[in-house]
mmCIF file of the N, C-alpha and C atoms, coordinates in Angstrom:
data_MODEL
# 
_entry.id   MODEL 
# 
loop_
_atom_site.group_PDB 
_atom_site.id 
_atom_site.type_symbol 
_atom_site.label_atom_id 
_atom_site.label_alt_id 
_atom_site.label_comp_id 
_atom_site.label_asym_id 
_atom_site.label_entity_id 
_atom_site.label_seq_id 
_atom_site.pdbx_PDB_ins_code 
_atom_site.Cartn_x 
_atom_site.Cartn_y 
_atom_site.Cartn_z 
_atom_site.occupancy 
_atom_site.B_iso_or_equiv 
_atom_site.pdbx_formal_charge 
_atom_site.auth_seq_id 
_atom_site.auth_comp_id 
_atom_site.auth_asym_id 
_atom_site.auth_atom_id 
_atom_site.pdbx_PDB_model_num 
ATOM 1   N N  . UNK A 1 1  ? -82.447 -62.331 -54.376 1.00 0.00 ? 1  UNK A N  1 
ATOM 2   C CA . UNK A 1 1  ? -83.583 -61.500 -54.026 1.00 0.00 ? 1  UNK A CA 1 
ATOM 3   C C  . UNK A 1 1  ? -84.027 -61.775 -52.589 1.00 0.00 ? 1  UNK A C  1 
ATOM 4   N N  . UNK A 1 2  ? -84.213 -63.046 -52.283 1.00 0.00 ? 2  UNK A N  1 
ATOM 5   C CA . UNK A 1 2  ? -84.670 -63.422 -50.944 1.00 0.00 ? 2  UNK A CA 1 
ATOM 6   C C  . UNK A 1 2  ? -83.669 -62.950 -49.892 1.00 0.00 ? 2  UNK A C  1 
ATOM 7   N N  . UNK A 1 3  ? -82.402 -63.059 -50.214 1.00 0.00 ? 3  UNK A N  1 
ATOM 8   C CA . UNK A 1 3  ? -81.362 -62.644 -49.278 1.00 0.00 ? 3  UNK A CA 1 
ATOM 9   C C  . UNK A 1 3  ? -81.459 -61.146 -49.006 1.00 0.00 ? 3  UNK A C  1 
ATOM 10  N N  . UNK A 1 4  ? -81.716 -60.361 -50.041 1.00 0.00 ? 4  UNK A N  1 
ATOM 11  C CA . UNK A 1 4  ? -81.806 -58.899 -49.896 1.00 0.00 ? 4  UNK A CA 1 
ATOM 12  C C  . UNK A 1 4  ? -82.982 -58.493 -49.015 1.00 0.00 ? 4  UNK A C  1 
ATOM 13  N N  . UNK A 1 5  ? -84.113 -59.133 -49.205 1.00 0.00 ? 5  UNK A N  1 
ATOM 14  C CA . UNK A 1 5  ? -85.300 -58.815 -48.398 1.00 0.00 ? 5  UNK A CA 1 
ATOM 15  C C  . UNK A 1 5  ? -85.048 -59.172 -46.935 1.00 0.00 ? 5  UNK A C  1 
ATOM 16  N N  . UNK A 1 6  ? -84.499 -60.341 -46.707 1.00 0.00 ? 6  UNK A N  1 
ATOM 17  C CA . UNK A 1 6  ? -84.215 -60.777 -45.343 1.00 0.00 ? 6  UNK A CA 1 
ATOM 18  C C  . UNK A 1 6  ? -83.189 -59.864 -44.682 1.00 0.00 ? 6  UNK A C  1 
ATOM 19  N N  . UNK A 1 7  ? -82.154 -59.486 -45.419 1.00 0.00 ? 7  UNK A N  1 
ATOM 20  C CA . UNK A 1 7  ? -81.141 -58.582 -44.886 1.00 0.00 ? 7  UNK A CA 1 
ATOM 21  C C  . UNK A 1 7  ? -81.754 -57.222 -44.537 1.00 0.00 ? 7  UNK A C  1 
ATOM 22  N N  . UNK A 1 8  ? -82.655 -56.746 -45.371 1.00 0.00 ? 8  UNK A N  1 
ATOM 23  C CA . UNK A 1 8  ? -83.324 -55.466 -45.107 1.00 0.00 ? 8  UNK A CA 1 
ATOM 24  C C  . UNK A 1 8  ? -84.113 -55.519 -43.802 1.00 0.00 ? 8  UNK A C  1 
ATOM 25  N N  . UNK A 1 9  ? -84.853 -56.589 -43.597 1.00 0.00 ? 9  UNK A N  1 
ATOM 26  C CA . UNK A 1 9  ? -85.618 -56.724 -42.356 1.00 0.00 ? 9  UNK A CA 1 
ATOM 27  C C  . UNK A 1 9  ? -84.702 -56.775 -41.140 1.00 0.00 ? 9  UNK A C  1 
ATOM 28  N N  . UNK A 1 10 ? -83.609 -57.491 -41.258 1.00 0.00 ? 10 UNK A N  1 
ATOM 29  C CA . UNK A 1 10 ? -82.679 -57.588 -40.131 1.00 0.00 ? 10 UNK A CA 1 
ATOM 30  C C  . UNK A 1 10 ? -82.042 -56.239 -39.832 1.00 0.00 ? 10 UNK A C  1 
ATOM 31  N N  . UNK A 1 11 ? -81.698 -55.476 -40.852 1.00 0.00 ? 11 UNK A N  1 
ATOM 32  C CA . UNK A 1 11 ? -81.103 -54.149 -40.638 1.00 0.00 ? 11 UNK A CA 1 
ATOM 33  C C  . UNK A 1 11 ? -82.121 -53.203 -40.001 1.00 0.00 ? 11 UNK A C  1 
ATOM 34  N N  . UNK A 1 12 ? -83.373 -53.268 -40.457 1.00 0.00 ? 12 UNK A N  1 
ATOM 35  C CA . UNK A 1 12 ? -84.432 -52.436 -39.853 1.00 0.00 ? 12 UNK A CA 1 
ATOM 36  C C  . UNK A 1 12 ? -84.584 -52.779 -38.375 1.00 0.00 ? 12 UNK A C  1 
ATOM 37  N N  . UNK A 1 13 ? -84.557 -54.062 -38.045 1.00 0.00 ? 13 UNK A N  1 
ATOM 38  C CA . UNK A 1 13 ? -84.651 -54.461 -36.639 1.00 0.00 ? 13 UNK A CA 1 
ATOM 39  C C  . UNK A 1 13 ? -83.478 -53.919 -35.840 1.00 0.00 ? 13 UNK A C  1 
ATOM 40  N N  . UNK A 1 14 ? -82.297 -53.939 -36.440 1.00 0.00 ? 14 UNK A N  1 
ATOM 41  C CA . UNK A 1 14 ? -81.110 -53.461 -35.740 1.00 0.00 ? 14 UNK A CA 1 
ATOM 42  C C  . UNK A 1 14 ? -81.160 -51.951 -35.535 1.00 0.00 ? 14 UNK A C  1 
ATOM 43  N N  . UNK A 1 15 ? -81.494 -51.203 -36.590 1.00 0.00 ? 15 UNK A N  1 
ATOM 44  C CA . UNK A 1 15 ? -81.478 -49.740 -36.525 1.00 0.00 ? 15 UNK A CA 1 
ATOM 45  C C  . UNK A 1 15 ? -82.571 -49.204 -35.598 1.00 0.00 ? 15 UNK A C  1 
ATOM 46  N N  . UNK A 1 16 ? -83.785 -49.721 -35.735 1.00 0.00 ? 16 UNK A N  1 
ATOM 47  C CA . UNK A 1 16 ? -84.906 -49.201 -34.960 1.00 0.00 ? 16 UNK A CA 1 
ATOM 48  C C  . UNK A 1 16 ? -85.139 -49.950 -33.643 1.00 0.00 ? 16 UNK A C  1 
ATOM 49  N N  . UNK A 1 17 ? -84.262 -50.878 -33.356 1.00 0.00 ? 17 UNK A N  1 
ATOM 50  C CA . UNK A 1 17 ? -84.339 -51.665 -32.116 1.00 0.00 ? 17 UNK A CA 1 
ATOM 51  C C  . UNK A 1 17 ? -85.701 -52.343 -31.964 1.00 0.00 ? 17 UNK A C  1 
ATOM 52  N N  . UNK A 1 18 ? -86.171 -52.916 -33.067 1.00 0.00 ? 18 UNK A N  1 
ATOM 53  C CA . UNK A 1 18 ? -87.414 -53.695 -33.069 1.00 0.00 ? 18 UNK A CA 1 
ATOM 54  C C  . UNK A 1 18 ? -87.024 -55.167 -33.109 1.00 0.00 ? 18 UNK A C  1 
ATOM 55  N N  . UNK A 1 19 ? -87.368 -55.894 -32.103 1.00 0.00 ? 19 UNK A N  1 
ATOM 56  C CA . UNK A 1 19 ? -86.979 -57.295 -32.077 1.00 0.00 ? 19 UNK A CA 1 
ATOM 57  C C  . UNK A 1 19 ? -85.479 -57.416 -31.857 1.00 0.00 ? 19 UNK A C  1 
ATOM 58  N N  . UNK A 1 20 ? -84.904 -58.470 -32.408 1.00 0.00 ? 20 UNK A N  1 
ATOM 59  C CA . UNK A 1 20 ? -83.467 -58.660 -32.239 1.00 0.00 ? 20 UNK A CA 1 
ATOM 60  C C  . UNK A 1 20 ? -82.838 -59.010 -33.585 1.00 0.00 ? 20 UNK A C  1 
ATOM 61  N N  . UNK A 1 21 ? -81.652 -58.485 -33.802 1.00 0.00 ? 21 UNK A N  1 
ATOM 62  C CA . UNK A 1 21 ? -80.891 -58.787 -35.003 1.00 0.00 ? 21 UNK A CA 1 
ATOM 63  C C  . UNK A 1 21 ? -80.268 -60.159 -34.813 1.00 0.00 ? 21 UNK A C  1 
ATOM 64  N N  . UNK A 1 22 ? -80.577 -61.082 -35.710 1.00 0.00 ? 22 UNK A N  1 
ATOM 65  C CA . UNK A 1 22 ? -80.090 -62.443 -35.563 1.00 0.00 ? 22 UNK A CA 1 
ATOM 66  C C  . UNK A 1 22 ? -79.599 -62.951 -36.913 1.00 0.00 ? 22 UNK A C  1 
ATOM 67  N N  . UNK A 1 23 ? -78.331 -63.292 -36.971 1.00 0.00 ? 23 UNK A N  1 
ATOM 68  C CA . UNK A 1 23 ? -77.742 -63.780 -38.217 1.00 0.00 ? 23 UNK A CA 1 
ATOM 69  C C  . UNK A 1 23 ? -78.371 -65.115 -38.620 1.00 0.00 ? 23 UNK A C  1 
ATOM 70  N N  . UNK A 1 24 ? -78.775 -65.916 -37.643 1.00 0.00 ? 24 UNK A N  1 
ATOM 71  C CA . UNK A 1 24 ? -79.418 -67.194 -37.946 1.00 0.00 ? 24 UNK A CA 1 
ATOM 72  C C  . UNK A 1 24 ? -80.680 -66.989 -38.784 1.00 0.00 ? 24 UNK A C  1 
ATOM 73  N N  . UNK A 1 25 ? -81.460 -65.957 -38.466 1.00 0.00 ? 25 UNK A N  1 
ATOM 74  C CA . UNK A 1 25 ? -82.661 -65.659 -39.254 1.00 0.00 ? 25 UNK A CA 1 
ATOM 75  C C  . UNK A 1 25 ? -82.300 -65.376 -40.704 1.00 0.00 ? 25 UNK A C  1 
ATOM 76  N N  . UNK A 1 26 ? -81.237 -64.634 -40.889 1.00 0.00 ? 26 UNK A N  1 
ATOM 77  C CA . UNK A 1 26 ? -80.788 -64.288 -42.239 1.00 0.00 ? 26 UNK A CA 1 
ATOM 78  C C  . UNK A 1 26 ? -80.387 -65.537 -43.017 1.00 0.00 ? 26 UNK A C  1 
ATOM 79  N N  . UNK A 1 27 ? -79.627 -66.402 -42.386 1.00 0.00 ? 27 UNK A N  1 
ATOM 80  C CA . UNK A 1 27 ? -79.165 -67.631 -43.045 1.00 0.00 ? 27 UNK A CA 1 
ATOM 81  C C  . UNK A 1 27 ? -80.331 -68.562 -43.337 1.00 0.00 ? 27 UNK A C  1 
ATOM 82  N N  . UNK A 1 28 ? -81.205 -68.772 -42.358 1.00 0.00 ? 28 UNK A N  1 
ATOM 83  C CA . UNK A 1 28 ? -82.314 -69.710 -42.533 1.00 0.00 ? 28 UNK A CA 1 
ATOM 84  C C  . UNK A 1 28 ? -83.348 -69.206 -43.541 1.00 0.00 ? 28 UNK A C  1 
ATOM 85  N N  . UNK A 1 29 ? -83.592 -67.899 -43.566 1.00 0.00 ? 29 UNK A N  1 
ATOM 86  C CA . UNK A 1 29 ? -84.532 -67.346 -44.532 1.00 0.00 ? 29 UNK A CA 1 
ATOM 87  C C  . UNK A 1 29 ? -83.987 -67.472 -45.949 1.00 0.00 ? 29 UNK A C  1 
ATOM 88  N N  . UNK A 1 30 ? -82.699 -67.217 -46.111 1.00 0.00 ? 30 UNK A N  1 
ATOM 89  C CA . UNK A 1 30 ? -82.069 -67.369 -47.425 1.00 0.00 ? 30 UNK A CA 1 
ATOM 90  C C  . UNK A 1 30 ? -82.110 -68.824 -47.871 1.00 0.00 ? 30 UNK A C  1 
ATOM 91  N N  . UNK A 1 31 ? -81.792 -69.731 -46.971 1.00 0.00 ? 31 UNK A N  1 
ATOM 92  C CA . UNK A 1 31 ? -81.833 -71.159 -47.291 1.00 0.00 ? 31 UNK A CA 1 
ATOM 93  C C  . UNK A 1 31 ? -83.254 -71.599 -47.640 1.00 0.00 ? 31 UNK A C  1 
ATOM 94  N N  . UNK A 1 32 ? -84.233 -71.098 -46.900 1.00 0.00 ? 32 UNK A N  1 
ATOM 95  C CA . UNK A 1 32 ? -85.629 -71.425 -47.185 1.00 0.00 ? 32 UNK A CA 1 
ATOM 96  C C  . UNK A 1 32 ? -86.065 -70.902 -48.543 1.00 0.00 ? 32 UNK A C  1 
ATOM 97  N N  . UNK A 1 33 ? -85.601 -69.713 -48.904 1.00 0.00 ? 33 UNK A N  1 
ATOM 98  C CA . UNK A 1 33 ? -85.917 -69.164 -50.227 1.00 0.00 ? 33 UNK A CA 1 
ATOM 99  C C  . UNK A 1 33 ? -85.333 -70.009 -51.338 1.00 0.00 ? 33 UNK A C  1 
ATOM 100 N N  . UNK A 1 34 ? -84.106 -70.472 -51.147 1.00 0.00 ? 34 UNK A N  1 
ATOM 101 C CA . UNK A 1 34 ? -83.460 -71.328 -52.152 1.00 0.00 ? 34 UNK A CA 1 
ATOM 102 C C  . UNK A 1 34 ? -84.192 -72.659 -52.257 1.00 0.00 ? 34 UNK A C  1 
ATOM 103 N N  . UNK A 1 35 ? -84.498 -73.261 -51.122 1.00 0.00 ? 35 UNK A N  1 
ATOM 104 C CA . UNK A 1 35 ? -85.190 -74.555 -51.131 1.00 0.00 ? 35 UNK A CA 1 
ATOM 105 C C  . UNK A 1 35 ? -86.605 -74.441 -51.689 1.00 0.00 ? 35 UNK A C  1 
ATOM 106 N N  . UNK A 1 36 ? -87.227 -73.298 -51.524 1.00 0.00 ? 36 UNK A N  1 
ATOM 107 C CA . UNK A 1 36 ? -88.555 -73.090 -52.097 1.00 0.00 ? 36 UNK A CA 1 
ATOM 108 C C  . UNK A 1 36 ? -88.505 -72.838 -53.592 1.00 0.00 ? 36 UNK A C  1 
ATOM 109 N N  . UNK A 1 37 ? -87.415 -72.254 -54.067 1.00 0.00 ? 37 UNK A N  1 
ATOM 110 C CA . UNK A 1 37 ? -87.279 -71.952 -55.488 1.00 0.00 ? 37 UNK A CA 1 
ATOM 111 C C  . UNK A 1 37 ? -86.980 -73.202 -56.312 1.00 0.00 ? 37 UNK A C  1 
ATOM 112 N N  . UNK A 1 38 ? -86.263 -74.152 -55.741 1.00 0.00 ? 38 UNK A N  1 
ATOM 113 C CA . UNK A 1 38 ? -85.877 -75.354 -56.489 1.00 0.00 ? 38 UNK A CA 1 
ATOM 114 C C  . UNK A 1 38 ? -87.071 -76.146 -57.026 1.00 0.00 ? 38 UNK A C  1 
ATOM 115 N N  . UNK A 1 39 ? -88.103 -76.452 -56.234 1.00 0.00 ? 39 UNK A N  1 
ATOM 116 C CA . UNK A 1 39 ? -89.260 -77.156 -56.795 1.00 0.00 ? 39 UNK A CA 1 
ATOM 117 C C  . UNK A 1 39 ? -89.992 -76.319 -57.847 1.00 0.00 ? 39 UNK A C  1 
ATOM 118 N N  . UNK A 1 40 ? -90.052 -75.006 -57.644 1.00 0.00 ? 40 UNK A N  1 
ATOM 119 C CA . UNK A 1 40 ? -90.676 -74.121 -58.624 1.00 0.00 ? 40 UNK A CA 1 
ATOM 120 C C  . UNK A 1 40 ? -89.935 -74.205 -59.959 1.00 0.00 ? 40 UNK A C  1 
ATOM 121 N N  . UNK A 1 41 ? -88.618 -74.133 -59.915 1.00 0.00 ? 41 UNK A N  1 
ATOM 122 C CA . UNK A 1 41 ? -87.807 -74.180 -61.126 1.00 0.00 ? 41 UNK A CA 1 
ATOM 123 C C  . UNK A 1 41 ? -87.918 -75.544 -61.810 1.00 0.00 ? 41 UNK A C  1 
ATOM 124 N N  . UNK A 1 42 ? -87.927 -76.617 -61.031 1.00 0.00 ? 42 UNK A N  1 
ATOM 125 C CA . UNK A 1 42 ? -88.066 -77.961 -61.595 1.00 0.00 ? 42 UNK A CA 1 
ATOM 126 C C  . UNK A 1 42 ? -89.417 -78.115 -62.289 1.00 0.00 ? 42 UNK A C  1 
ATOM 127 N N  . UNK A 1 43 ? -90.475 -77.589 -61.685 1.00 0.00 ? 43 UNK A N  1 
ATOM 128 C CA . UNK A 1 43 ? -91.805 -77.640 -62.301 1.00 0.00 ? 43 UNK A CA 1 
ATOM 129 C C  . UNK A 1 43 ? -91.838 -76.829 -63.582 1.00 0.00 ? 43 UNK A C  1 
ATOM 130 N N  . UNK A 1 44 ? -91.206 -75.681 -63.579 1.00 0.00 ? 44 UNK A N  1 
ATOM 131 C CA . UNK A 1 44 ? -91.137 -74.839 -64.767 1.00 0.00 ? 44 UNK A CA 1 
ATOM 132 C C  . UNK A 1 44 ? -90.429 -75.557 -65.916 1.00 0.00 ? 44 UNK A C  1 
ATOM 133 N N  . UNK A 1 45 ? -89.321 -76.209 -65.615 1.00 0.00 ? 45 UNK A N  1 
ATOM 134 C CA . UNK A 1 45 ? -88.604 -76.981 -66.640 1.00 0.00 ? 45 UNK A CA 1 
ATOM 135 C C  . UNK A 1 45 ? -89.467 -78.116 -67.184 1.00 0.00 ? 45 UNK A C  1 
ATOM 136 N N  . UNK A 1 46 ? -90.147 -78.809 -66.293 1.00 0.00 ? 46 UNK A N  1 
ATOM 137 C CA . UNK A 1 46 ? -91.011 -79.918 -66.705 1.00 0.00 ? 46 UNK A CA 1 
ATOM 138 C C  . UNK A 1 46 ? -92.116 -79.438 -67.641 1.00 0.00 ? 46 UNK A C  1 
ATOM 139 N N  . UNK A 1 47 ? -92.763 -78.339 -67.285 1.00 0.00 ? 47 UNK A N  1 
ATOM 140 C CA . UNK A 1 47 ? -93.854 -77.827 -68.111 1.00 0.00 ? 47 UNK A CA 1 
ATOM 141 C C  . UNK A 1 47 ? -93.352 -77.314 -69.457 1.00 0.00 ? 47 UNK A C  1 
ATOM 142 N N  . UNK A 1 48 ? -92.175 -76.696 -69.477 1.00 0.00 ? 48 UNK A N  1 
ATOM 143 C CA . UNK A 1 48 ? -91.608 -76.229 -70.743 1.00 0.00 ? 48 UNK A CA 1 
ATOM 144 C C  . UNK A 1 48 ? -91.291 -77.389 -71.670 1.00 0.00 ? 48 UNK A C  1 
ATOM 145 N N  . UNK A 1 49 ? -90.717 -78.455 -71.128 1.00 0.00 ? 49 UNK A N  1 
ATOM 146 C CA . UNK A 1 49 ? -90.402 -79.632 -71.954 1.00 0.00 ? 49 UNK A CA 1 
ATOM 147 C C  . UNK A 1 49 ? -91.672 -80.295 -72.472 1.00 0.00 ? 49 UNK A C  1 
ATOM 148 N N  . UNK A 1 50 ? -92.685 -80.343 -71.618 1.00 0.00 ? 50 UNK A N  1 
ATOM 149 C CA . UNK A 1 50 ? -93.964 -80.931 -72.023 1.00 0.00 ? 50 UNK A CA 1 
ATOM 150 C C  . UNK A 1 50 ? -94.581 -80.128 -73.172 1.00 0.00 ? 50 UNK A C  1 
ATOM 151 N N  . UNK A 1 51 ? -94.538 -78.793 -73.074 1.00 0.00 ? 51 UNK A N  1 
ATOM 152 C CA . UNK A 1 51 ? -95.077 -77.942 -74.139 1.00 0.00 ? 51 UNK A CA 1 
ATOM 153 C C  . UNK A 1 51 ? -94.262 -78.051 -75.418 1.00 0.00 ? 51 UNK A C  1 
ATOM 154 N N  . UNK A 1 52 ? -92.937 -78.194 -75.304 1.00 0.00 ? 52 UNK A N  1 
ATOM 155 C CA . UNK A 1 52 ? -92.102 -78.350 -76.490 1.00 0.00 ? 52 UNK A CA 1 
ATOM 156 C C  . UNK A 1 52 ? -92.453 -79.636 -77.234 1.00 0.00 ? 52 UNK A C  1 
ATOM 157 N N  . UNK A 1 53 ? -92.638 -80.723 -76.496 1.00 0.00 ? 53 UNK A N  1 
ATOM 158 C CA . UNK A 1 53 ? -93.011 -81.997 -77.128 1.00 0.00 ? 53 UNK A CA 1 
ATOM 159 C C  . UNK A 1 53 ? -94.366 -81.891 -77.808 1.00 0.00 ? 53 UNK A C  1 
ATOM 160 N N  . UNK A 1 54 ? -95.287 -81.219 -77.152 1.00 0.00 ? 54 UNK A N  1 
ATOM 161 C CA . UNK A 1 54 ? -96.624 -81.036 -77.721 1.00 0.00 ? 54 UNK A CA 1 
ATOM 162 C C  . UNK A 1 54 ? -96.540 -80.225 -79.015 1.00 0.00 ? 54 UNK A C  1 
ATOM 163 N N  . UNK A 1 55 ? -95.742 -79.165 -79.009 1.00 0.00 ? 55 UNK A N  1 
ATOM 164 C CA . UNK A 1 55 ? -95.581 -78.330 -80.201 1.00 0.00 ? 55 UNK A CA 1 
ATOM 165 C C  . UNK A 1 55 ? -94.888 -79.087 -81.330 1.00 0.00 ? 55 UNK A C  1 
ATOM 166 N N  . UNK A 1 56 ? -93.932 -79.951 -80.989 1.00 0.00 ? 56 UNK A N  1 
ATOM 167 C CA . UNK A 1 56 ? -93.245 -80.747 -82.004 1.00 0.00 ? 56 UNK A CA 1 
ATOM 168 C C  . UNK A 1 56 ? -94.215 -81.734 -82.663 1.00 0.00 ? 56 UNK A C  1 
ATOM 169 N N  . UNK A 1 57 ? -95.102 -82.323 -81.880 1.00 0.00 ? 57 UNK A N  1 
ATOM 170 C CA . UNK A 1 57 ? -96.092 -83.253 -82.431 1.00 0.00 ? 57 UNK A CA 1 
ATOM 171 C C  . UNK A 1 57 ? -97.046 -82.526 -83.357 1.00 0.00 ? 57 UNK A C  1 
ATOM 172 N N  . UNK A 1 58 ? -97.444 -81.315 -82.981 1.00 0.00 ? 58 UNK A N  1 
ATOM 173 C CA . UNK A 1 58 ? -98.337 -80.537 -83.827 1.00 0.00 ? 58 UNK A CA 1 
ATOM 174 C C  . UNK A 1 58 ? -97.647 -80.117 -85.119 1.00 0.00 ? 58 UNK A C  1 
ATOM 175 N N  . UNK A 1 59 ? -96.360 -79.828 -85.066 1.00 0.00 ? 59 UNK A N  1 
ATOM 176 C CA . UNK A 1 59 ? -95.624 -79.405 -86.240 1.00 0.00 ? 59 UNK A CA 1 
ATOM 177 C C  . UNK A 1 59 ? -95.419 -80.567 -87.214 1.00 0.00 ? 59 UNK A C  1 
ATOM 178 N N  . UNK A 1 60 ? -95.372 -81.792 -86.706 1.00 0.00 ? 60 UNK A N  1 
ATOM 179 C CA . UNK A 1 60 ? -95.163 -82.967 -87.554 1.00 0.00 ? 60 UNK A CA 1 
ATOM 180 C C  . UNK A 1 60 ? -96.409 -83.306 -88.372 1.00 0.00 ? 60 UNK A C  1 
ATOM 181 N N  . UNK A 1 61 ? -97.568 -82.866 -87.934 1.00 0.00 ? 61 UNK A N  1 
ATOM 182 C CA . UNK A 1 61 ? -98.818 -83.205 -88.621 1.00 0.00 ? 61 UNK A CA 1 
ATOM 183 C C  . UNK A 1 61 ? -98.944 -82.552 -89.944 1.00 0.00 ? 61 UNK A C  1 
# 
């Protein structure tokens, strides 16, 4: 998803001659999106496991 948005912006810059088309921007934005998603996904996994344990304790009662 992040790659598609970044690619769209770069193509718009190229077609309409706004700013400069730079492949580095595309690569760095994609990498930043991936690096930003990893902590989000790790937190999501942590919270899901925490809720599963809580539900298991409630079911045992």
